[in-house]
Jmol script that loads the backbone (N, CA, C; Angstrom):
load data "model"
ATOM      1  N   UNK A   1     129.992 135.792  23.903  1.00  0.00           N
ATOM      2  CA  UNK A   1     128.680 136.111  23.356  1.00  0.00           C
ATOM      3  C   UNK A   1     128.412 137.591  23.624  1.00  0.00           C
ATOM      4  N   UNK A   2     127.938 138.284  22.604  1.00  0.00           N
ATOM      5  CA  UNK A   2     127.690 139.711  22.732  1.00  0.00           C
ATOM      6  C   UNK A   2     126.419 140.014  23.500  1.00  0.00           C
ATOM      7  N   UNK A   3     126.295 141.276  23.815  1.00  0.00           N
ATOM      8  CA  UNK A   3     125.131 141.731  24.581  1.00  0.00           C
ATOM      9  C   UNK A   3     123.824 141.489  23.828  1.00  0.00           C
ATOM     10  N   UNK A   4     123.848 141.721  22.498  1.00  0.00           N
ATOM     11  CA  UNK A   4     122.638 141.498  21.699  1.00  0.00           C
ATOM     12  C   UNK A   4     122.250 140.027  21.687  1.00  0.00           C
ATOM     13  N   UNK A   5     123.241 139.151  21.603  1.00  0.00           N
ATOM     14  CA  UNK A   5     122.964 137.709  21.620  1.00  0.00           C
ATOM     15  C   UNK A   5     122.337 137.290  22.959  1.00  0.00           C
ATOM     16  N   UNK A   6     122.857 137.848  24.043  1.00  0.00           N
ATOM     17  CA  UNK A   6     122.312 137.528  25.367  1.00  0.00           C
ATOM     18  C   UNK A   6     120.880 138.018  25.496  1.00  0.00           C
ATOM     19  N   UNK A   7     120.619 139.232  25.026  1.00  0.00           N
ATOM     20  CA  UNK A   7     119.267 139.800  25.085  1.00  0.00           C
ATOM     21  C   UNK A   7     118.315 138.954  24.244  1.00  0.00           C
ATOM     22  N   UNK A   8     118.769 138.574  23.054  1.00  0.00           N
ATOM     23  CA  UNK A   8     117.952 137.750  22.158  1.00  0.00           C
ATOM     24  C   UNK A   8     117.601 136.421  22.821  1.00  0.00           C
ATOM     25  N   UNK A   9     118.574 135.793  23.439  1.00  0.00           N
ATOM     26  CA  UNK A   9     118.330 134.508  24.105  1.00  0.00           C
ATOM     27  C   UNK A   9     117.348 134.663  25.265  1.00  0.00           C
ATOM     28  N   UNK A  10     117.482 135.737  26.024  1.00  0.00           N
ATOM     29  CA  UNK A  10     116.571 135.992  27.141  1.00  0.00           C
ATOM     30  C   UNK A  10     115.142 136.196  26.643  1.00  0.00           C
ATOM     31  N   UNK A  11     115.000 136.924  25.536  1.00  0.00           N
ATOM     32  CA  UNK A  11     113.662 137.146  24.962  1.00  0.00           C
ATOM     33  C   UNK A  11     113.052 135.833  24.467  1.00  0.00           C
ATOM     34  N   UNK A  12     113.873 134.998  23.844  1.00  0.00           N
ATOM     35  CA  UNK A  12     113.377 133.707  23.349  1.00  0.00           C
ATOM     36  C   UNK A  12     112.917 132.817  24.505  1.00  0.00           C
ATOM     37  N   UNK A  13     113.658 132.849  25.604  1.00  0.00           N
ATOM     38  CA  UNK A  13     113.285 132.052  26.775  1.00  0.00           C
ATOM     39  C   UNK A  13     111.968 132.553  27.352  1.00  0.00           C
ATOM     40  N   UNK A  14     111.826 133.875  27.475  1.00  0.00           N
ATOM     41  CA  UNK A  14     110.573 134.430  28.000  1.00  0.00           C
ATOM     42  C   UNK A  14     109.409 134.098  27.081  1.00  0.00           C
ATOM     43  N   UNK A  15     109.626 134.151  25.767  1.00  0.00           N
ATOM     44  CA  UNK A  15     108.577 133.830  24.789  1.00  0.00           C
ATOM     45  C   UNK A  15     108.130 132.381  24.963  1.00  0.00           C
ATOM     46  N   UNK A  16     109.095 131.485  25.117  1.00  0.00           N
ATOM     47  CA  UNK A  16     108.800 130.062  25.319  1.00  0.00           C
ATOM     48  C   UNK A  16     108.043 129.837  26.632  1.00  0.00           C
ATOM     49  N   UNK A  17     108.463 130.536  27.679  1.00  0.00           N
ATOM     50  CA  UNK A  17     107.803 130.421  28.978  1.00  0.00           C
ATOM     51  C   UNK A  17     106.357 130.911  28.911  1.00  0.00           C
ATOM     52  N   UNK A  18     106.133 131.996  28.188  1.00  0.00           N
ATOM     53  CA  UNK A  18     104.767 132.511  28.038  1.00  0.00           C
ATOM     54  C   UNK A  18     103.899 131.521  27.280  1.00  0.00           C
ATOM     55  N   UNK A  19     104.471 130.892  26.268  1.00  0.00           N
ATOM     56  CA  UNK A  19     103.740 129.878  25.507  1.00  0.00           C
ATOM     57  C   UNK A  19     103.259 128.774  26.441  1.00  0.00           C
ATOM     58  N   UNK A  20     104.137 128.329  27.315  1.00  0.00           N
ATOM     59  CA  UNK A  20     103.798 127.286  28.283  1.00  0.00           C
ATOM     60  C   UNK A  20     102.737 127.786  29.274  1.00  0.00           C
ATOM     61  N   UNK A  21     102.899 129.015  29.758  1.00  0.00           N
ATOM     62  CA  UNK A  21     101.954 129.574  30.727  1.00  0.00           C
ATOM     63  C   UNK A  21     100.557 129.706  30.124  1.00  0.00           C
ATOM     64  N   UNK A  22     100.478 130.163  28.885  1.00  0.00           N
ATOM     65  CA  UNK A  22      99.186 130.318  28.210  1.00  0.00           C
ATOM     66  C   UNK A  22      98.528 128.951  28.028  1.00  0.00           C
ATOM     67  N   UNK A  23      99.300 127.976  27.582  1.00  0.00           N
ATOM     68  CA  UNK A  23      98.762 126.632  27.384  1.00  0.00           C
ATOM     69  C   UNK A  23      98.271 126.045  28.705  1.00  0.00           C
ATOM     70  N   UNK A  24      99.024 126.240  29.763  1.00  0.00           N
ATOM     71  CA  UNK A  24      98.644 125.718  31.077  1.00  0.00           C
ATOM     72  C   UNK A  24      97.356 126.364  31.572  1.00  0.00           C
ATOM     73  N   UNK A  25      97.260 127.676  31.440  1.00  0.00           N
ATOM     74  CA  UNK A  25      96.056 128.382  31.892  1.00  0.00           C
ATOM     75  C   UNK A  25      94.817 127.939  31.127  1.00  0.00           C
ATOM     76  N   UNK A  26      94.928 127.831  29.816  1.00  0.00           N
ATOM     77  CA  UNK A  26      93.757 127.521  29.002  1.00  0.00           C
ATOM     78  C   UNK A  26      93.348 126.052  29.089  1.00  0.00           C
ATOM     79  N   UNK A  27      94.265 125.189  29.495  1.00  0.00           N
ATOM     80  CA  UNK A  27      93.950 123.757  29.618  1.00  0.00           C
ATOM     81  C   UNK A  27      93.229 123.402  30.917  1.00  0.00           C
ATOM     82  N   UNK A  28      93.227 124.308  31.867  1.00  0.00           N
ATOM     83  CA  UNK A  28      92.698 123.997  33.195  1.00  0.00           C
ATOM     84  C   UNK A  28      91.223 124.332  33.384  1.00  0.00           C
ATOM     85  N   UNK A  29      90.472 124.420  32.318  1.00  0.00           N
ATOM     86  CA  UNK A  29      89.049 124.733  32.474  1.00  0.00           C
ATOM     87  C   UNK A  29      88.822 126.224  32.522  1.00  0.00           C
ATOM     88  N   UNK A  30      87.987 126.704  33.433  1.00  0.00           N
ATOM     89  CA  UNK A  30      87.706 128.141  33.460  1.00  0.00           C
ATOM     90  C   UNK A  30      88.984 128.939  33.742  1.00  0.00           C
ATOM     91  N   UNK A  31      89.182 129.979  32.944  1.00  0.00           N
ATOM     92  CA  UNK A  31      90.384 130.794  33.118  1.00  0.00           C
ATOM     93  C   UNK A  31      90.041 132.256  32.887  1.00  0.00           C
ATOM     94  N   UNK A  32      90.908 133.108  33.356  1.00  0.00           N
ATOM     95  CA  UNK A  32      90.736 134.552  33.242  1.00  0.00           C
ATOM     96  C   UNK A  32      91.132 134.992  31.835  1.00  0.00           C
ATOM     97  N   UNK A  33      90.132 135.329  31.042  1.00  0.00           N
ATOM     98  CA  UNK A  33      90.369 135.701  29.643  1.00  0.00           C
ATOM     99  C   UNK A  33      91.253 136.946  29.532  1.00  0.00           C
ATOM    100  N   UNK A  34      91.070 137.887  30.448  1.00  0.00           N
ATOM    101  CA  UNK A  34      91.865 139.116  30.422  1.00  0.00           C
ATOM    102  C   UNK A  34      93.346 138.792  30.660  1.00  0.00           C
ATOM    103  N   UNK A  35      93.606 137.921  31.610  1.00  0.00           N
ATOM    104  CA  UNK A  35      94.985 137.530  31.895  1.00  0.00           C
ATOM    105  C   UNK A  35      95.614 136.852  30.686  1.00  0.00           C
ATOM    106  N   UNK A  36      94.872 135.966  30.035  1.00  0.00           N
ATOM    107  CA  UNK A  36      95.389 135.264  28.864  1.00  0.00           C
ATOM    108  C   UNK A  36      95.660 136.260  27.737  1.00  0.00           C
ATOM    109  N   UNK A  37      94.763 137.242  27.553  1.00  0.00           N
ATOM    110  CA  UNK A  37      94.968 138.258  26.519  1.00  0.00           C
ATOM    111  C   UNK A  37      96.231 139.076  26.794  1.00  0.00           C
ATOM    112  N   UNK A  38      96.460 139.400  28.061  1.00  0.00           N
ATOM    113  CA  UNK A  38      97.682 140.150  28.412  1.00  0.00           C
ATOM    114  C   UNK A  38      98.929 139.341  28.110  1.00  0.00           C
ATOM    115  N   UNK A  39      98.880 138.060  28.438  1.00  0.00           N
ATOM    116  CA  UNK A  39     100.022 137.192  28.163  1.00  0.00           C
ATOM    117  C   UNK A  39     100.266 137.063  26.661  1.00  0.00           C
ATOM    118  N   UNK A  40      99.189 136.943  25.893  1.00  0.00           N
ATOM    119  CA  UNK A  40      99.326 136.833  24.442  1.00  0.00           C
ATOM    120  C   UNK A  40      99.880 138.129  23.847  1.00  0.00           C
ATOM    121  N   UNK A  41      99.445 139.261  24.387  1.00  0.00           N
ATOM    122  CA  UNK A  41      99.945 140.548  23.912  1.00  0.00           C
ATOM    123  C   UNK A  41     101.443 140.667  24.193  1.00  0.00           C
ATOM    124  N   UNK A  42     101.852 140.253  25.383  1.00  0.00           N
ATOM    125  CA  UNK A  42     103.272 140.275  25.741  1.00  0.00           C
ATOM    126  C   UNK A  42     104.057 139.350  24.816  1.00  0.00           C
ATOM    127  N   UNK A  43     103.476 138.187  24.524  1.00  0.00           N
ATOM    128  CA  UNK A  43     104.137 137.219  23.655  1.00  0.00           C
ATOM    129  C   UNK A  43     104.334 137.789  22.250  1.00  0.00           C
ATOM    130  N   UNK A  44     103.337 138.509  21.734  1.00  0.00           N
ATOM    131  CA  UNK A  44     103.461 139.144  20.418  1.00  0.00           C
ATOM    132  C   UNK A  44     104.537 140.230  20.435  1.00  0.00           C
ATOM    133  N   UNK A  45     104.580 141.009  21.515  1.00  0.00           N
ATOM    134  CA  UNK A  45     105.598 142.040  21.647  1.00  0.00           C
ATOM    135  C   UNK A  45     106.981 141.398  21.647  1.00  0.00           C
ATOM    136  N   UNK A  46     107.123 140.303  22.384  1.00  0.00           N
ATOM    137  CA  UNK A  46     108.400 139.594  22.430  1.00  0.00           C
ATOM    138  C   UNK A  46     108.800 139.093  21.045  1.00  0.00           C
ATOM    139  N   UNK A  47     107.837 138.564  20.303  1.00  0.00           N
ATOM    140  CA  UNK A  47     108.115 138.072  18.950  1.00  0.00           C
ATOM    141  C   UNK A  47     108.649 139.201  18.071  1.00  0.00           C
ATOM    142  N   UNK A  48     108.036 140.375  18.189  1.00  0.00           N
ATOM    143  CA  UNK A  48     108.495 141.526  17.413  1.00  0.00           C
ATOM    144  C   UNK A  48     109.903 141.950  17.814  1.00  0.00           C
ATOM    145  N   UNK A  49     110.178 141.947  19.116  1.00  0.00           N
ATOM    146  CA  UNK A  49     111.507 142.320  19.596  1.00  0.00           C
ATOM    147  C   UNK A  49     112.566 141.307  19.153  1.00  0.00           C
ATOM    148  N   UNK A  50     112.208 140.027  19.168  1.00  0.00           N
ATOM    149  CA  UNK A  50     113.108 138.975  18.709  1.00  0.00           C
ATOM    150  C   UNK A  50     113.435 139.181  17.235  1.00  0.00           C
ATOM    151  N   UNK A  51     112.405 139.463  16.442  1.00  0.00           N
ATOM    152  CA  UNK A  51     112.611 139.685  15.011  1.00  0.00           C
ATOM    153  C   UNK A  51     113.504 140.909  14.783  1.00  0.00           C
ATOM    154  N   UNK A  52     113.288 141.958  15.559  1.00  0.00           N
ATOM    155  CA  UNK A  52     114.091 143.177  15.427  1.00  0.00           C
ATOM    156  C   UNK A  52     115.559 142.904  15.757  1.00  0.00           C
ATOM    157  N   UNK A  53     115.803 142.203  16.856  1.00  0.00           N
ATOM    158  CA  UNK A  53     117.182 141.888  17.239  1.00  0.00           C
ATOM    159  C   UNK A  53     117.853 140.962  16.224  1.00  0.00           C
ATOM    160  N   UNK A  54     117.101 139.988  15.718  1.00  0.00           N
ATOM    161  CA  UNK A  54     117.673 139.086  14.716  1.00  0.00           C
ATOM    162  C   UNK A  54     118.032 139.851  13.448  1.00  0.00           C
ATOM    163  N   UNK A  55     117.203 140.832  13.090  1.00  0.00           N
ATOM    164  CA  UNK A  55     117.497 141.660  11.919  1.00  0.00           C
ATOM    165  C   UNK A  55     118.751 142.498  12.137  1.00  0.00           C
ATOM    166  N   UNK A  56     118.950 142.970  13.369  1.00  0.00           N
ATOM    167  CA  UNK A  56     120.159 143.734  13.674  1.00  0.00           C
ATOM    168  C   UNK A  56     121.406 142.845  13.634  1.00  0.00           C
ATOM    169  N   UNK A  57     121.254 141.619  14.091  1.00  0.00           N
ATOM    170  CA  UNK A  57     122.401 140.706  14.117  1.00  0.00           C
ATOM    171  C   UNK A  57     122.727 140.142  12.750  1.00  0.00           C
ATOM    172  N   UNK A  58     121.703 139.961  11.923  1.00  0.00           N
ATOM    173  CA  UNK A  58     121.883 139.363  10.602  1.00  0.00           C
ATOM    174  C   UNK A  58     121.147 140.206   9.557  1.00  0.00           C
ATOM    175  N   UNK A  59     121.659 141.388   9.266  1.00  0.00           N
ATOM    176  CA  UNK A  59     120.961 142.247   8.301  1.00  0.00           C
ATOM    177  C   UNK A  59     121.007 141.663   6.896  1.00  0.00           C
ATOM    178  N   UNK A  60     119.927 141.867   6.153  1.00  0.00           N
ATOM    179  CA  UNK A  60     119.890 141.449   4.746  1.00  0.00           C
ATOM    180  C   UNK A  60     120.648 142.505   3.935  1.00  0.00           C
ATOM    181  N   UNK A  61     121.637 142.062   3.212  1.00  0.00           N
ATOM    182  CA  UNK A  61     122.407 142.991   2.400  1.00  0.00           C
ATOM    183  C   UNK A  61     122.005 142.773   0.947  1.00  0.00           C
ATOM    184  N   UNK A  62     121.380 143.798   0.401  1.00  0.00           N
ATOM    185  CA  UNK A  62     120.949 143.721  -0.986  1.00  0.00           C
ATOM    186  C   UNK A  62     121.964 144.502  -1.823  1.00  0.00           C
ATOM    187  N   UNK A  63     122.597 143.789  -2.755  1.00  0.00           N
ATOM    188  CA  UNK A  63     123.636 144.435  -3.568  1.00  0.00           C
ATOM    189  C   UNK A  63     123.054 145.004  -4.835  1.00  0.00           C
TER     190      UNK A  63
END
end "model"
wireframe off; spacefill off
backbone 0.3
color backbone group
């Protein structure tokens, strides 16, 4: 497995973990809105990085 594939997998795992962390925090009643916003921002950044790496690994070739 190449370095890009490993990085992509690590980003996907972190994205999934953040999804779980956000759900856990918001389900427990009162929660720190700022903390949740930071986690969501990180999750969006991860999504963008995942999309970028996937585009590098599987570029669209328009003939």
